[in-house]
C-alpha positions as CSV (number, residue, x, y, z in Angstrom):
1,M,133.2,75.2,84.5
2,K,131.8,73.5,81.4
3,R,134.2,74.9,78.8
4,S,133.8,72.4,76.0
5,Y,130.0,72.5,75.8
6,G,128.9,76.0,76.5
7,L,125.4,77.1,75.6
8,V,125.0,80.2,73.5
9,V,121.8,82.2,73.9
10,T,121.0,85.1,71.5
11,L,118.0,87.1,72.4
12,L,117.0,89.3,69.6
13,S,115.4,92.7,70.0
14,G,111.7,92.8,70.8
15,A,109.3,93.2,73.7
16,F,108.9,90.5,76.3
17,V,105.2,91.2,76.5
18,A,102.8,91.0,79.4
19,A,101.6,87.5,80.5
20,C,98.2,87.8,78.8
21,G,99.7,88.8,75.4
22,G,100.9,86.8,72.5
23,N,101.1,83.0,73.0
24,N,102.5,83.2,76.5
25,G,100.1,80.5,77.6
26,L,102.7,78.3,75.9
27,S,100.5,75.7,74.3
28,S,102.7,72.6,73.8
29,P,103.7,71.8,70.3
30,T,103.8,68.2,69.4
31,P,107.3,67.3,68.2
32,T,107.1,65.4,64.9
33,S,109.4,62.8,63.4
34,V,112.6,64.2,62.0
35,V,112.8,64.5,58.2
36,P,115.2,61.9,56.7
37,L,118.8,62.9,56.4
38,R,119.4,64.6,53.1
39,D,120.8,68.1,52.6
40,S,118.2,70.7,51.8
41,G,119.9,73.9,50.6
42,A,123.3,75.0,49.4
43,E,126.3,75.1,51.7
44,K,129.6,76.7,50.7
45,I,132.9,77.2,52.6
46,L,133.7,80.9,52.3
47,Y,137.0,80.7,54.1
48,S,139.2,78.0,55.7
49,F,141.4,79.2,58.6
50,Q,145.0,78.2,58.1
51,G,146.2,78.8,61.7
52,G,149.8,79.8,62.7
53,T,151.1,83.3,63.0
54,G,149.5,84.8,59.9
55,D,145.9,83.8,60.4
56,G,143.3,82.9,63.0
57,A,142.1,79.5,64.0
58,N,139.2,77.8,65.8
59,P,136.4,80.2,66.0
60,N,134.3,79.4,69.1
61,Y,130.8,80.5,70.4
62,G,130.8,84.1,69.1
63,D,128.4,84.8,66.2
64,L,129.6,86.8,63.2
65,I,128.4,90.4,62.9
66,D,127.8,92.3,59.7
67,I,129.1,95.9,59.3
68,K,128.4,97.5,56.0
69,G,128.5,94.2,54.1
70,V,131.7,92.9,55.8
71,L,131.7,90.0,58.3
72,Y,133.6,90.4,61.6
73,G,134.4,87.8,64.3
74,N,136.9,86.4,66.7
75,T,139.0,83.2,66.7
76,Y,140.0,81.4,69.8
77,A,143.5,80.6,68.5
78,G,145.9,81.6,65.8
79,G,147.5,85.0,65.3
80,A,150.9,86.6,65.5
81,S,151.4,85.7,69.1
82,G,152.4,82.2,68.0
83,S,154.0,80.1,70.8
84,A,152.9,82.5,73.5
85,C,149.8,80.4,73.6
86,P,150.6,76.7,73.0
87,P,148.0,74.5,71.4
88,T,145.5,72.8,73.7
89,N,143.5,69.6,73.0
90,F,140.8,71.7,71.2
91,S,142.8,74.5,69.5
92,A,145.7,75.4,67.3
93,L,148.8,77.5,68.2
94,G,148.3,81.2,69.1
95,C,146.3,83.4,71.4
96,G,143.5,84.3,69.0
97,T,142.5,87.1,66.6
98,T,139.8,89.6,65.6
99,Y,139.3,89.1,61.8
100,R,137.1,90.2,58.9
101,V,135.9,88.3,55.8
102,N,134.5,89.7,52.6
103,P,131.4,87.6,51.9
104,S,131.6,88.3,48.2
105,S,135.2,87.3,47.6
106,G,136.0,85.2,50.6
107,A,139.1,87.3,51.3
108,E,140.0,87.2,55.0
109,S,142.4,89.5,57.0
110,V,143.4,89.6,60.7
111,L,142.6,92.9,62.3
112,Y,144.2,92.2,65.7
113,S,146.2,89.5,67.3
114,F,146.0,88.8,71.1
115,D,149.2,88.2,73.1
116,V,148.4,87.1,76.8
117,S,149.6,90.2,78.7
118,P,148.4,92.9,78.7
119,Q,146.3,92.3,75.6
120,G,144.5,89.1,76.8
121,A,144.2,85.7,75.1
122,H,141.6,83.3,73.8
123,P,138.4,85.2,73.0
124,W,135.5,82.7,73.5
125,S,132.9,85.3,72.6
126,G,131.9,87.5,69.7
127,L,132.1,91.2,69.0
128,I,129.8,94.1,69.6
129,G,130.1,97.3,67.6
130,V,129.6,100.6,69.3
131,N,130.1,103.9,67.5
132,G,132.6,102.3,65.0
133,T,134.6,100.4,67.6
134,F,134.5,96.7,68.4
135,Y,134.3,95.5,72.0
136,G,134.8,91.9,73.4
137,T,136.2,89.7,76.1
138,T,139.1,87.2,76.4
139,F,138.9,84.2,78.6
140,D,142.6,84.3,79.5
141,G,145.4,86.8,79.7
142,G,145.6,90.4,81.0
143,T,147.4,91.5,84.1
144,G,145.4,89.8,86.8
145,T,147.2,87.4,89.1
146,N,144.7,86.3,91.7
147,C,143.3,83.3,89.8
148,S,144.2,79.8,88.8
149,N,144.0,79.6,85.0
150,P,142.8,76.3,83.6
151,D,144.7,77.0,80.3
152,G,148.0,77.3,82.2
153,L,148.4,80.9,81.0
154,S,148.7,84.0,83.1
155,G,145.8,86.3,83.6
156,C,142.1,86.2,84.6
157,G,140.7,87.5,81.3
158,T,140.1,91.0,79.8
159,V,137.7,93.4,78.2
160,F,139.2,94.8,75.0
161,E,138.5,97.2,72.2
162,V,139.6,97.1,68.5
163,S,139.1,99.6,65.8
164,T,138.1,98.8,62.2
165,R,141.6,99.7,61.3
166,G,143.1,97.1,63.6
167,S,144.4,99.1,66.6
168,G,143.4,97.7,69.9
169,Q,143.9,98.0,73.6
170,T,142.8,96.3,76.9
171,L,140.1,98.2,78.7
172,Y,140.1,96.1,81.8
173,S,142.0,93.2,83.2
174,F,140.0,91.0,85.7
175,Q,141.8,90.4,88.9
176,G,140.2,87.2,90.0
177,N,138.2,86.1,93.0
178,G,135.8,88.9,94.1
179,D,136.5,90.9,91.0
180,G,135.4,88.1,88.7
181,Q,137.4,86.0,86.3
182,F,137.3,84.2,82.9
183,P,134.6,86.0,80.9
184,Q,133.1,83.8,78.1
185,G,130.0,85.6,76.8
186,S,129.8,88.5,74.4
187,L,129.1,92.0,75.7
188,I,125.9,94.1,75.2
189,A,125.5,97.9,75.3
190,V,122.7,99.4,77.5
191,N,122.4,103.2,77.8
192,G,126.0,103.8,76.9
193,A,127.5,101.2,79.2
194,L,128.7,97.7,78.4
195,Y,127.4,94.6,80.4
196,G,128.8,91.1,80.5
197,S,129.5,88.1,82.8
198,T,132.4,86.2,84.2
199,N,132.2,82.4,84.5
200,T,133.6,82.3,88.0
201,G,134.7,84.7,90.7
202,G,132.6,87.4,92.1
203,A,131.6,87.6,95.8
204,N,130.6,83.9,96.0
205,G,132.9,82.4,93.5
206,N,130.0,81.3,91.2
207,G,130.4,84.0,88.5
208,S,129.2,87.6,88.2
209,I,127.5,90.2,86.1
210,F,129.6,93.3,85.5
211,E,129.2,96.8,84.0
212,I,132.0,98.6,82.3
213,S,132.3,102.0,80.6
214,T,134.0,102.4,77.2
215,S,136.7,104.2,79.2
216,G,137.4,101.1,81.4
217,A,135.5,101.9,84.7
218,K,134.2,98.6,85.9
219,S,131.8,97.5,88.7
220,I,130.1,94.2,89.8
221,V,126.3,94.3,89.3
222,Y,125.5,90.9,90.7
223,S,127.4,87.9,92.1
224,F,125.7,84.4,91.7
225,K,125.2,82.4,94.8
226,G,125.1,78.8,93.4
227,S,122.2,76.4,94.1
228,P,119.3,77.2,94.2
229,D,120.5,80.4,92.5
230,G,122.4,80.1,89.3
231,A,126.2,79.7,88.8
232,N,128.8,79.8,86.0
233,P,127.2,82.1,83.4
234,E,128.7,81.7,79.9
235,A,126.1,83.3,77.6
236,P,125.6,86.9,76.5
237,L,123.1,89.0,78.3
238,V,120.0,90.3,76.5
239,N,118.3,93.6,77.2
240,V,114.5,93.2,77.4
241,K,112.7,96.3,78.5
242,G,115.6,97.4,80.7
243,E,116.2,94.0,82.4
244,L,119.0,91.7,81.4
245,Y,118.1,88.0,80.6
246,S,120.5,85.1,80.2
247,T,121.3,81.6,81.4
248,T,123.8,79.9,83.8
249,G,125.6,76.7,83.1
250,S,125.0,75.3,86.5
251,G,123.1,76.1,89.7
252,G,119.4,75.8,90.1
253,T,117.8,72.7,91.7
254,G,117.9,69.9,89.0
255,C,120.5,67.3,88.0
256,L,121.4,66.0,91.4
257,G,124.9,64.8,91.5
258,A,126.2,67.0,88.7
259,I,129.5,68.7,89.3
260,P,129.1,71.7,89.6
261,P,125.7,71.0,91.1
262,G,122.5,71.9,89.2
263,C,121.3,71.9,85.6
264,G,121.5,75.6,85.2
265,T,118.9,78.4,85.1
266,I,117.3,81.2,83.1
267,F,117.6,84.4,85.1
268,K,116.9,88.2,84.8
269,V,118.8,90.9,86.5
270,S,118.3,94.7,86.6
271,T,121.1,97.1,86.0
272,S,120.8,98.0,89.7
273,G,121.6,94.4,90.7
274,T,118.2,92.9,91.5
275,E,118.3,89.2,90.3
276,E,115.5,86.7,89.8
277,V,115.6,83.1,88.6
278,V,113.0,82.7,85.8
279,H,113.4,79.0,85.3
280,R,115.5,76.1,86.8
281,F,116.3,73.4,84.2
282,K,115.5,69.9,85.3
283,G,117.4,67.8,82.7
284,S,116.8,64.2,81.8
285,P,114.9,62.0,82.6
286,D,112.4,64.8,83.2
287,G,112.6,65.7,79.5
288,D,113.7,69.3,80.3
289,G,116.9,70.9,79.1
290,A,120.2,70.9,80.9
291,E,123.2,73.3,81.1
292,G,121.6,76.6,80.2
293,A,125.1,77.9,79.6
294,G,124.8,79.9,76.4
295,A,121.7,79.5,74.3
296,A,120.8,83.0,73.3
297,M,117.0,83.3,73.4
298,I,115.1,85.0,70.7
299,D,111.7,86.8,71.1
300,L,108.9,85.7,68.8
301,N,105.6,87.3,69.6
302,G,106.3,87.7,73.3
303,T,107.8,84.2,73.8
304,L,111.5,83.5,74.3
305,Y,113.1,80.6,72.5
306,G,116.6,79.1,73.1
307,T,118.6,75.8,73.2
308,T,120.3,73.6,75.7
309,P,123.1,71.3,74.7
310,F,122.0,68.5,77.0
311,G,118.8,67.3,78.6
312,G,115.6,66.3,76.8
313,A,115.5,62.8,75.4
314,S,117.9,60.5,77.3
315,S,119.1,58.6,74.2
316,C,122.6,60.0,74.3
317,K,125.1,61.4,76.8
318,G,127.4,64.3,76.2
319,A,131.0,63.3,76.5
320,G,132.5,64.5,79.7
321,S,129.5,66.6,80.6
322,G,127.9,64.5,83.3
323,F,124.5,65.3,81.8
324,S,122.4,62.9,79.8
325,G,120.2,63.9,76.8
326,C,121.0,65.2,73.4
327,G,119.8,68.8,73.9
328,T,116.6,70.7,73.3
329,V,114.9,73.7,71.8
330,F,112.8,75.4,74.5
331,K,110.5,78.3,75.0
332,V,109.7,80.3,78.1
333,S,107.0,82.8,78.8
334,S,107.2,86.1,80.7
335,L,105.8,84.3,83.7
336,G,108.7,81.8,83.7
337,K,106.7,78.9,82.3
338,E,109.2,76.8,80.3
339,Q,108.4,74.0,77.8
340,V,110.5,71.9,75.5
341,V,109.6,72.6,71.8
342,Y,111.9,69.9,70.4
343,S,114.1,67.2,72.0
344,F,117.1,66.0,69.9
345,K,117.3,62.3,69.5
346,G,121.0,61.9,68.6
347,R,122.9,61.3,65.4
348,T,119.9,61.2,63.1
349,D,118.7,64.8,63.8
350,G,121.7,66.4,65.4
351,E,123.1,66.5,68.9
352,Q,124.3,69.1,71.4
353,P,123.2,72.5,70.0
354,L,125.7,74.9,71.6
355,A,124.5,78.0,69.7
356,G,121.4,80.1,69.9
357,L,118.6,80.4,67.3
358,T,118.0,82.7,64.4
359,D,114.6,83.7,63.0
360,L,114.1,83.6,59.3
361,H,110.5,84.2,58.1
362,G,109.1,82.8,61.3
363,T,111.2,79.6,61.4
364,L,114.0,79.1,63.8
365,Y,117.5,78.1,62.4
366,G,120.4,76.8,64.4
367,T,123.4,74.4,64.5
368,T,124.3,71.3,66.4
369,Q,127.9,70.6,67.4
370,V,127.8,66.9,66.5
371,G,125.4,64.4,64.9
372,G,123.9,64.5,61.5
373,A,124.6,62.0,58.6
374,H,128.3,62.1,59.1
375,G,128.6,62.9,62.8
376,Y,130.3,66.3,62.3
377,G,127.3,68.6,63.2
378,T,124.3,70.0,61.4
379,I,122.3,73.0,60.3
380,F,118.7,72.6,61.3
381,N,115.4,74.4,61.6
382,V,112.4,74.1,63.9
383,N,108.9,75.3,63.4
384,P,108.1,77.1,66.6
385,S,104.3,76.4,66.3
386,T,104.4,72.6,65.6
387,G,107.8,71.6,67.0
388,A,108.7,69.9,63.7
389,E,112.5,69.8,63.2
390,R,114.4,69.4,59.9
391,V,118.0,68.7,59.2
392,L,119.0,71.0,56.4
393,Y,122.7,70.2,56.1
394,S,125.1,67.6,57.6
395,F,128.7,68.7,57.8
396,K,131.2,66.3,56.2
397,K,134.7,65.6,57.2
398,P,137.4,68.2,56.0
399,P,137.7,70.0,53.8
400,D,134.2,70.8,54.8
401,G,133.7,72.4,58.2
402,E,133.0,70.4,61.4
403,D,132.0,71.1,65.0
404,P,129.9,74.3,64.6
405,Q,129.6,76.1,67.9
406,A,128.3,79.5,67.0
407,G,124.9,80.7,65.9
408,L,123.9,81.8,62.4
409,L,123.8,85.3,61.0
410,V,121.1,86.2,58.4
411,V,122.0,88.7,55.7
412,N,119.6,89.2,52.8
413,G,118.1,85.7,53.3
414,V,121.5,84.0,53.4
415,L,122.8,82.3,56.6
416,Y,126.5,82.8,57.6
417,G,128.3,80.9,60.4
418,T,131.5,79.4,61.5
419,T,132.8,75.9,62.5
420,H,135.4,75.3,65.2
421,G,137.2,72.7,63.1
422,G,137.4,71.3,59.6
423,G,138.3,73.2,56.5
424,T,141.4,72.7,54.4
425,A,143.8,73.0,57.4
426,G,141.5,71.6,60.1
427,N,141.4,75.0,61.9
428,G,137.8,75.9,61.2
429,T,135.8,77.7,58.6
430,V,133.4,80.5,57.7
431,F,130.5,79.1,55.7
432,T,127.4,80.3,53.9
433,F,124.1,78.4,53.6
434,T,121.2,79.3,51.4
435,P,118.0,77.6,52.6
């Protein structure tokens, strides 16, 4: 379970076209030298989380969503629960929140505070809005008892709902083992049902894909088998012509000696439970990506693009990951042919992209967790045709944000995102960036 370096994949709407269409032949771009480090655009901290009982803290992988001009998201820590969730080595006090921010004024308010049982604790993921109600998952908490929780809290995780007025409830508490445990990715809605994944548990202990109704009826769609199949999914699923695509953080056939074994996979699964591995990452020194644990892929002209936090160039090694390489931007065709579009080199051009990519006028935008001029992460873009990468902004030490883990949201040509740390209190930020 690679909890510190999950890969976020965000697949935007659009058709995953037939093999002969678009540029599915995947002609290889030639990555160019990175542009020298100087900020290109205007970054502004919209809000700094203060932590404690009255505010959220430490937003993780979940992207912001825009509902009628207001931004909504989750924080991993903070909230009214206080000491019910002690601080860990990567978070503040509290069990987490659902919050909203007015992008015009920067005013923030907590809609809902999580509190271990039965509400759940520590939402790693973002929100999905369905008919005026928000749905999401928590990694911890709930009423399940048949799991060993790495945070030292009770519960195996939950699916929850929250209204725009702030009332909330737990739809389902995972029970562990064969039922699945520790969901990390955001939910998606398909034909009136919600779909998501658990990082572990399921029939084989390697994670599962589940379906749940908005009334709380839940079933297992698929249980991962480990190598050479995938294992430990962390990313949101994406609906492409009725099939669900995503990635796993381990499994596959590459990265011999990794624990858990394998570099991860790209897979697709039908809502009836038929699964197929589309690509098995090979990692460094093969130049391929590693740990397909969360890069949400986006569809541009029938080709899917995403990121891996490791693999690619072997000039750096992720702390505690067991993988070499600074991460990649990759593309994959409908036939499963994958190629690296850009391989990060380390501090100069960013390192460890945990989030997915966002399309703005045909250019891909994203964030890296670390690297950049100051070592606190970057905002970058990549030309999908040429592979040219450009660092647009390097985060500075607080009061600026640091450690961006989520993807970017585009609203009227402006990018919005979050950082896990930094800000005036060190508990993370919501920021805007105008290219």
